[in-house]
C-alpha positions as a printed NumPy array, in Angstrom:
array([[ 27.873, -12.593,  40.235],
       [ 25.936, -15.42 ,  40.966],
       [ 22.571, -12.841,  39.941],
       [ 23.353, -11.947,  36.895],
       [ 23.875, -14.911,  35.643],
       [ 20.401, -16.013,  36.906],
       [ 19.54 , -13.244,  35.272],
       [ 21.265, -14.121,  31.647],
       [ 19.737, -17.669,  32.237],
       [ 16.493, -16.116,  32.563],
       [ 16.867, -14.343,  29.741],
       [ 17.896, -16.654,  27.585],
       [ 15.375, -18.712,  28.593],
       [ 12.964, -16.5  ,  28.074],
       [ 14.111, -15.367,  24.501],
       [ 14.303, -19.587,  23.651],
       [ 10.361, -19.128,  24.82 ],
       [  9.292, -16.023,  22.387],
       [ 11.18 , -18.005,  19.686],
       [  9.394, -21.413,  19.781],
       [  6.214, -20.097,  19.758],
       [  6.848, -17.219,  17.142],
       [  8.046, -20.621,  14.648],
       [  4.857, -22.694,  15.988],
       [  1.991, -20.163,  15.111],
       [  4.186, -18.557,  12.263],
       [  2.158, -21.102,   9.554],
       [ -1.174, -21.256,  11.831],
       [ -1.196, -17.866,  11.181],
       [ -0.398, -17.63 ,   7.256],
       [ -3.512, -20.13 ,   7.525],
       [ -5.815, -17.867,   9.425],
       [ -4.463, -15.052,   7.018],
       [ -5.598, -17.296,   4.397],
       [ -8.533, -18.184,   5.367],
       [ -9.967, -14.605,   6.332],
       [ -8.881, -13.175,   2.638],
       [-11.232, -15.672,   1.208],
       [-13.976, -15.271,   3.021],
       [-13.393, -11.236,   2.583],
       [-13.148, -11.769,  -1.493],
       [-15.975, -14.02 ,  -1.457],
       [-18.6  , -12.479,  -0.356],
       [-21.091, -10.206,  -2.837],
       [-19.741,  -6.93 ,  -1.18 ],
       [-16.071,  -7.448,  -2.262],
       [-16.241,  -9.795,  -4.907],
       [-18.778,  -7.809,  -7.459],
       [-17.129,  -4.521,  -7.157],
       [-14.102,  -7.174,  -8.468],
       [-15.701,  -8.117, -11.2  ],
       [-16.952,  -5.27 , -12.657],
       [-13.669,  -3.143, -12.419],
       [-12.083,  -6.191, -14.03 ],
       [-14.82 ,  -6.226, -17.143],
       [-15.009,  -2.541, -17.318],
       [-11.037,  -2.299, -18.025],
       [-11.613,  -5.089, -20.412],
       [-13.197,  -3.041, -23.128],
       [-11.937,  -3.878, -26.236],
       [ -8.587,  -1.358, -26.602],
       [ -8.32 ,   1.482, -29.848],
       [ -4.481,   2.419, -29.043],
       [ -2.487,   0.159, -31.483],
       [ -5.216,   0.861, -34.811],
       [ -5.58 ,   5.012, -33.195],
       [ -1.021,   4.786, -33.635],
       [ -0.862,   3.578, -37.002],
       [ -3.624,   6.276, -38.525],
       [ -1.847,   8.751, -36.623],
       [  1.535,   7.558, -38.299],
       [ -0.022,   6.359, -41.541],
       [ -3.221,   8.415, -42.62 ],
       [ -2.256,  11.888, -40.409],
       [  1.621,  11.426, -41.464],
       [  2.513,  12.601, -37.817],
       [  5.991,  12.608, -37.28 ],
       [  8.018,  10.205, -34.357],
       [  8.4  ,  14.195, -32.564],
       [  4.821,  15.135, -32.462],
       [  3.865,  11.503, -31.096],
       [  6.421,  11.524, -28.081],
       [  4.99 ,  15.578, -27.551],
       [  1.266,  13.568, -27.573],
       [  2.667,  11.723, -25.416],
       [  4.14 ,  14.368, -22.391],
       [  0.612,  16.105, -22.819],
       [ -0.967,  13.048, -22.333],
       [  1.625,  12.891, -18.7  ],
       [  0.798,  16.414, -17.958],
       [ -2.724,  15.834, -18.17 ],
       [ -2.317,  12.928, -15.495],
       [ -0.928,  14.737, -13.449],
       [ -2.986,  17.655, -13.903],
       [ -6.048,  15.305, -12.867],
       [ -4.242,  13.786,  -9.534],
       [ -4.575,  17.601,  -8.313],
       [ -7.746,  18.224,  -9.271],
       [ -8.998,  14.875,  -7.319],
       [ -7.128,  16.629,  -4.478],
       [ -8.807,  19.643,  -4.531],
       [-12.417,  19.172,  -5.576],
       [-13.011,  15.561,  -5.815],
       [-11.643,  14.23 ,  -2.913],
       [-14.211,  14.321,  -0.456],
       [-17.31 ,  13.499,  -3.502],
       [-19.23 ,  10.215,  -3.96 ],
       [-17.157,   7.819,  -5.   ],
       [-19.307,   6.336,  -7.908],
       [-20.373,   9.978,  -8.602],
       [-16.755,  10.473,  -9.899],
       [-17.028,   7.202, -11.625],
       [-20.254,   7.672, -13.396],
       [-19.175,  11.077, -14.842],
       [-15.595,  10.351, -15.949],
       [-16.817,   7.404, -17.636],
       [-19.561,   9.603, -19.219],
       [-16.405,  11.821, -20.062],
       [-14.524,   9.4  , -21.24 ],
       [-16.931,   8.289, -23.552],
       [-17.932,  11.756, -24.875],
       [-13.871,  11.443, -25.873],
       [-14.099,   8.827, -27.844],
       [-16.976,   9.86 , -29.573],
       [-14.81 ,  13.317, -30.696],
       [-12.229,  11.018, -32.132],
       [-15.358,  10.081, -35.083],
       [-14.299,  13.444, -35.86 ],
       [-11.038,  13.104, -36.802],
       [-11.388,   9.734, -38.656],
       [-14.038,  11.057, -40.654],
       [-12.013,  14.394, -41.16 ],
       [-14.635,  16.397, -39.972],
       [-12.754,  18.072, -38.122],
       [-10.785,  19.295, -41.306],
       [-14.369,  20.295, -43.148],
       [-15.348,  22.864, -39.919],
       [-11.073,  24.19 , -40.379],
       [ -9.646,  22.699, -37.067],
       [ -5.904,  21.272, -37.804],
       [ -5.189,  17.423, -37.367],
       [ -2.588,  18.518, -34.61 ],
       [ -4.571,  21.038, -32.862],
       [ -7.553,  18.689, -32.43 ],
       [ -5.68 ,  15.519, -31.491],
       [ -3.824,  17.187, -28.826],
       [ -7.148,  18.507, -26.839],
       [ -8.115,  15.29 , -27.299],
       [ -5.055,  13.189, -26.003],
       [ -5.467,  16.112, -22.728],
       [ -9.041,  15.372, -22.385],
       [ -9.226,  11.407, -22.505],
       [ -6.097,  11.089, -20.276],
       [ -7.303,  13.54 , -17.858],
       [-10.648,  12.076, -17.662],
       [ -9.105,   8.181, -17.728],
       [ -6.329,   9.023, -14.531],
       [ -9.884,  10.783, -13.033],
       [-11.148,   7.536, -13.183],
       [ -8.273,   5.371, -11.679],
       [ -8.03 ,   7.205,  -8.812],
       [-11.44 ,   6.636,  -7.344],
       [-10.57 ,   2.665,  -8.086],
       [ -7.   ,   3.417,  -6.229],
       [ -8.553,   5.018,  -3.544],
       [-11.418,   2.047,  -2.9  ],
       [ -8.549,  -0.199,  -3.554],
       [ -6.839,   0.506,  -0.203],
       [-10.475,   0.937,   1.77 ],
       [-11.243,  -2.596,   1.416],
       [ -7.804,  -4.067,   2.51 ],
       [ -8.583,  -6.305,   6.249],
       [ -6.43 ,  -5.961,   8.571],
       [ -2.918,  -8.073,   8.725],
       [ -3.751,  -9.496,   4.373],
       [ -4.056,  -5.871,   3.585],
       [ -1.238,  -6.193,   0.81 ],
       [ -2.395,  -9.423,  -0.346],
       [ -5.27 ,  -7.924,  -1.041],
       [ -4.   ,  -4.877,  -2.452],
       [ -1.906,  -6.371,  -4.89 ],
       [ -4.996,  -9.013,  -5.934],
       [ -7.346,  -5.75 ,  -6.916],
       [ -4.363,  -4.803,  -8.967],
       [ -3.534,  -7.616, -10.835],
       [ -7.62 ,  -7.883, -11.459],
       [ -6.855,  -4.267, -12.53 ],
       [ -3.854,  -5.754, -14.992],
       [ -5.562,  -8.567, -15.739],
       [ -8.7  ,  -6.337, -17.214],
       [ -5.964,  -4.487, -19.224],
       [ -4.143,  -7.385, -20.691],
       [ -7.622,  -9.085, -22.383],
       [ -8.388,  -5.582, -22.7  ],
       [ -5.214,  -5.482, -25.969],
       [ -6.688,  -9.067, -27.12 ],
       [ -9.9  ,  -8.045, -27.759],
       [ -9.119,  -4.662, -29.51 ],
       [ -7.25 ,  -7.422, -31.724],
       [ -9.654,  -9.676, -31.862],
       [-12.395,  -6.981, -32.837],
       [ -9.686,  -5.297, -34.868],
       [ -9.212,  -8.564, -36.92 ],
       [-13.171,  -9.048, -37.491],
       [-13.879,  -5.871, -38.791],
       [-10.757,  -6.172, -40.738],
       [ -8.958,  -3.092, -39.563],
       [ -4.824,  -2.992, -40.701],
       [ -2.362,  -0.729, -40.697],
       [ -3.349,   0.371, -44.101],
       [ -7.197,   0.245, -43.684],
       [ -8.993,   2.61 , -41.645],
       [-12.9  ,   2.295, -43.683],
       [-14.488,   0.901, -40.219],
       [-12.812,   1.708, -37.38 ],
       [-15.329,   4.267, -36.669],
       [-17.273,   1.034, -35.967],
       [-14.49 ,   0.21 , -33.393],
       [-14.796,   3.06 , -31.812],
       [-19.123,   3.123, -31.202],
       [-18.373,  -0.496, -30.451],
       [-15.898,   0.325, -27.631],
       [-18.722,   3.243, -26.513],
       [-21.495,   0.976, -26.473],
       [-19.331,  -1.344, -23.584],
       [-19.499,   1.537, -21.808],
       [-22.889,   1.945, -21.719],
       [-23.592,  -1.146, -20.896],
       [-21.735,  -1.703, -18.085],
       [-22.71 ,   2.183, -16.701],
       [-25.76 ,   0.72 , -14.805],
       [-23.973,  -1.762, -13.296],
       [-22.143,   0.79 , -11.347],
       [-23.853,   0.109,  -8.572],
       [-21.757,  -3.159,  -7.153],
       [-18.92 ,   0.009,  -6.218],
       [-20.666,   0.043,  -2.635],
       [-17.352,   1.164,  -1.184],
       [-18.983,   1.767,   2.565],
       [-20.164,  -1.929,   2.091],
       [-16.948,  -3.534,   1.674],
       [-15.164,  -1.769,   3.777],
       [-17.303,  -2.759,   6.758],
       [-16.875,  -6.023,   5.66 ],
       [-12.881,  -5.477,   4.686],
       [-12.975,  -3.863,   8.855],
       [-14.92 ,  -7.034,  10.207],
       [-17.82 ,  -5.388,  10.727],
       [-20.366,  -7.499,   9.136],
       [-17.782, -10.385,   9.726],
       [-19.79 , -13.996,   9.881],
       [-16.641, -15.756,  11.101],
       [-18.08 , -18.545,  13.835],
       [-17.94 , -17.945,  17.335],
       [-15.164, -20.498,  17.539],
       [-12.599, -18.389,  15.697],
       [-13.227, -15.933,  17.057],
       [-12.573, -17.513,  20.534],
       [ -9.281, -18.473,  19.118],
       [ -8.709, -15.177,  18.295],
       [ -9.462, -13.644,  21.851],
       [ -7.1  , -16.639,  22.982],
       [ -4.064, -16.189,  21.216],
       [ -4.005, -11.961,  21.602],
       [ -3.866, -13.747,  25.597],
       [ -1.385, -15.111,  25.276],
       [  0.316, -13.002,  23.024],
       [ -0.161, -10.513,  26.366],
       [  0.946, -12.908,  28.942],
       [  3.777, -13.343,  26.599],
       [  4.254,  -9.69 ,  26.676],
       [  3.998,  -9.265,  30.392],
       [  6.613, -11.772,  31.074],
       [  9.393, -10.541,  29.015],
       [  8.588,  -7.064,  30.364],
       [  8.824,  -8.61 ,  34.745],
       [ 11.9  , -10.647,  32.8  ],
       [ 13.54 ,  -7.599,  32.088],
       [ 12.765,  -5.411,  34.968],
       [ 14.339,  -8.206,  36.97 ],
       [ 17.994,  -8.111,  35.088],
       [ 17.856,  -4.419,  35.437],
       [ 17.42 ,  -4.905,  39.034],
       [ 20.269,  -7.863,  39.186],
       [ 22.886,  -5.012,  37.326],
       [ 21.898,  -2.091,  39.156],
       [ 22.518,  -4.408,  42.35 ],
       [ 25.669,  -5.246,  41.34 ],
       [ 26.193,  -1.239,  40.597],
       [ 25.371,  -0.356,  44.255],
       [ 27.581,  -3.524,  45.426],
       [ 30.482,  -2.061,  43.313],
       [ 29.901,   1.07 ,  44.719],
       [ 29.822,   0.038,  48.047],
       [ 33.748,  -1.668,  47.733],
       [ 35.014,   1.33 ,  46.789],
       [ 33.754,   3.273,  49.607],
       [ 35.097,   0.436,  51.849],
       [ 38.297,   0.691,  49.895],
       [ 38.475,   4.63 ,  49.948],
       [ 37.453,   3.89 ,  54.022],
       [ 41.046,   1.955,  54.752],
       [ 42.781,   4.122,  52.511],
       [ 41.551,   7.178,  54.943],
       [ 42.776,   4.851,  58.26 ],
       [ 46.276,   4.118,  56.753],
       [ 46.734,   7.995,  55.863],
       [ 45.346,   8.468,  59.638],
       [ 47.345,   5.8  ,  61.527],
       [ 50.912,   7.096,  59.141],
       [ 49.961,  11.011,  60.096],
       [ 49.443,  10.162,  64.235],
       [ 53.043,   7.669,  63.496],
       [ 54.896,  10.813,  62.255],
       [ 53.238,  12.954,  64.969],
       [ 54.884,  10.524,  67.589],
       [ 58.459,  10.746,  66.406],
       [ 57.945,  14.534,  65.904],
       [ 57.431,  14.766,  69.506],
       [ 60.255,  12.195,  70.368],
       [ 63.   ,  14.215,  68.11 ],
       [ 61.522,  17.578,  69.987],
       [ 62.397,  16.046,  73.159],
       [ 65.841,  14.671,  72.701],
       [ 66.805,  18.224,  71.232],
       [ 65.464,  19.689,  74.015]])
């Protein structure tokens, strides 16, 4: 029992040291992670792609005016608008399958460039619908809308998937979730600003729920923005950004690196001490088990001796009885 108590005391002491160390180093680790995140973000290899993605997502949106054009001018029913939504979802799923099978190993800039070109072409095709040229050449409005929505959403999804891959690959160690959330927040901010810039453009062009005379100008403006941003596609260098995130081209000072090495050494020492403590406790428990087994063997030996003594006494009694009978 003495060894057991000492082993338990040693274990409790070790746990207290671990808790104190973790409590003491916790805030410092958080500060180091924040500094590490800022050091990564301020590098041009990371900052340029984030700014480019923000600018690309800020392109004016045509969703609201096109919705009113579909419902007020083309007289599309709510049922058909719901069918367009379903078709858009199917197109997105198809884009994921296409990327998985055919485009997974294609260069990031190539996918982004050609999908942006395809999105621009699909936006320009809307001019045929707005000017009603599709009716002139014999294509019904619903058929044209279904095909155009299918193509637009498939290209938009193919354009978005590499961005998500890029966001995953530029995440530095220990702050992966924070970095990914930052990139996704940037994309969401771009989407919000896209709605606002689209509303402002619609207001300046005088487009209303019943007046669509300048809607074609909005479509042209959107495509002009895409063309203006494509030359800056070189900013999306995923290999350089990943190297920065992994610390291969990191300019951190020698003192910071030495501090990280010291922290790792302290952690390894604590882990070794914990392992030694666990081994000593296990040895103590094994010793107690051996002692208990020895005590059991001694008790069994005593019982055997008592049984032998009783057997000898019984034989003596039997011999005395036999002599008396003789």
